[in-house]
LUMDODO-658367 format. One record per residue (C-alpha): z, x, y. Coordinates in nm, 4 decimals, always signed. Layout:
! LUMDODO-658367
+----------+----------+----------+
|        z |        x |        y |
+----------+----------+----------+
|        Z |        X |        Y |
...
+----------+----------+----------+
END
This chain:
! LUMDODO-658367
+----------+----------+----------+
|        z |        x |        y |
+----------+----------+----------+
|  +0.0000 |  +0.0000 |  +0.0000 |
|  -0.0713 |  +0.1160 |  +0.3513 |
|  +0.0976 |  -0.0754 |  +0.6304 |
|  +0.3882 |  -0.3129 |  +0.5697 |
|  +0.2875 |  -0.6752 |  +0.6200 |
|  +0.4980 |  -0.9852 |  +0.6601 |
|  +0.5597 |  -1.1626 |  +0.3314 |
|  +0.3760 |  -1.4914 |  +0.2926 |
|  +0.6231 |  -1.7299 |  +0.1254 |
|  +0.4786 |  -1.9918 |  -0.1061 |
|  +0.6618 |  -2.2944 |  -0.2477 |
|  +0.8439 |  -2.1949 |  -0.5647 |
|  +0.8902 |  -1.8289 |  -0.4680 |
|  +1.2280 |  -1.6816 |  -0.5542 |
|  +1.4037 |  -1.3693 |  -0.4321 |
|  +1.6354 |  -1.1135 |  -0.5903 |
|  +1.8335 |  -0.8549 |  -0.3955 |
|  +1.7825 |  -0.5081 |  -0.5445 |
|  +1.9898 |  -0.2041 |  -0.4493 |
|  +1.8484 |  +0.1281 |  -0.5638 |
|  +2.0567 |  +0.4418 |  -0.5982 |
|  +1.8807 |  +0.7762 |  -0.6423 |
|  +2.0353 |  +0.9889 |  -0.9168 |
|  +1.9379 |  +1.3468 |  -0.9958 |
|  +1.8135 |  +1.6429 |  -0.7976 |
|  +1.4990 |  +1.7564 |  -0.6175 |
|  +1.3201 |  +1.8454 |  -0.9408 |
|  +1.4221 |  +1.5499 |  -1.1552 |
|  +1.5462 |  +1.2149 |  -1.0299 |
|  +1.5390 |  +0.8447 |  -1.1046 |
|  +1.6397 |  +0.5241 |  -0.9343 |
|  +1.9200 |  +0.3182 |  -1.0836 |
|  +1.8803 |  -0.0434 |  -0.9759 |
|  +2.1484 |  -0.3067 |  -0.9286 |
|  +2.0099 |  -0.6582 |  -0.9043 |
|  +2.2028 |  -0.9556 |  -0.7721 |
|  +2.1500 |  -1.3260 |  -0.8273 |
|  +1.8173 |  -1.5016 |  -0.7791 |
|  +1.7756 |  -1.7333 |  -0.4810 |
|  +1.5097 |  -1.9727 |  -0.3590 |
|  +1.5759 |  -1.8558 |  -0.0019 |
|  +1.4762 |  -1.5168 |  +0.1354 |
|  +1.7463 |  -1.5470 |  +0.4017 |
|  +2.0140 |  -1.5803 |  +0.1316 |
|  +1.8869 |  -1.2709 |  -0.0519 |
|  +1.8937 |  -1.0743 |  +0.2741 |
|  +2.2494 |  -1.1896 |  +0.3535 |
|  +2.3572 |  -1.0988 |  +0.0014 |
|  +2.2046 |  -0.7525 |  +0.0436 |
|  +2.3938 |  -0.6866 |  +0.3663 |
|  +2.7190 |  -0.8052 |  +0.2072 |
|  +2.6782 |  -0.5879 |  -0.1026 |
|  +2.5203 |  -0.2736 |  +0.0462 |
|  +2.7072 |  -0.2960 |  +0.3809 |
|  +2.3920 |  -0.1687 |  +0.5510 |
|  +2.0180 |  -0.2375 |  +0.5404 |
|  +1.9563 |  +0.0037 |  +0.2514 |
|  +1.8425 |  -0.2548 |  -0.0019 |
|  +1.5254 |  -0.4326 |  -0.1062 |
|  +1.4245 |  -0.7820 |  -0.2007 |
|  +1.1995 |  -0.8531 |  -0.4967 |
|  +0.9714 |  -1.1527 |  -0.4524 |
|  +0.9227 |  -1.3475 |  -0.7733 |
|  +0.6280 |  -1.5821 |  -0.8053 |
|  +0.5804 |  -1.8010 |  -1.1139 |
|  +0.8359 |  -1.5893 |  -1.3024 |
|  +0.6752 |  -1.2524 |  -1.2256 |
|  +0.8117 |  -0.9899 |  -0.9845 |
|  +0.5160 |  -0.9513 |  -0.7481 |
|  +0.6313 |  -0.7561 |  -0.4414 |
|  +0.9013 |  -0.5265 |  -0.3126 |
|  +1.0198 |  -0.6328 |  +0.0315 |
|  +1.2385 |  -0.4818 |  +0.2987 |
|  +1.3709 |  -0.7814 |  +0.4881 |
|  +1.0555 |  -0.9932 |  +0.5175 |
|  +0.8014 |  -0.7085 |  +0.5071 |
|  +0.6072 |  -0.6286 |  +0.1931 |
|  +0.6430 |  -0.2542 |  +0.1443 |
|  +0.5155 |  -0.1925 |  -0.2075 |
|  +0.4480 |  -0.3227 |  -0.5538 |
|  +0.7569 |  -0.3613 |  -0.7720 |
|  +0.8479 |  -0.0204 |  -0.9245 |
|  +0.8022 |  -0.0077 |  -1.3027 |
|  +1.1726 |  +0.0391 |  -1.3903 |
|  +1.2792 |  -0.2479 |  -1.1655 |
|  +0.9990 |  -0.4692 |  -1.2969 |
|  +1.1122 |  -0.4072 |  -1.6562 |
|  +1.4758 |  -0.4790 |  -1.5635 |
|  +1.3813 |  -0.8118 |  -1.4045 |
|  +1.1573 |  -0.9166 |  -1.6947 |
|  +1.4328 |  -0.8743 |  -1.9561 |
|  +1.5386 |  -1.2010 |  -2.1193 |
+----------+----------+----------+
END
């Protein structure tokens, strides 16, 4: 993705707050994700992120028709959902 764009909400979209913590060193690292509850409201997911992270260092995953489709920061689409986070969210 190039430039962040505002997320275009569609009816039925859901949102999950995701807090990533980098673990490792410069040569070898990974992101450990903590995901919070799913909400139908982006504003709720953002509020939950501020409450849990105590800063704006968190992301929101947009879920459409059961699939994680975008990684957001606030209401801006910043990337596709990282593979490890996608797999975590798709677990039964």
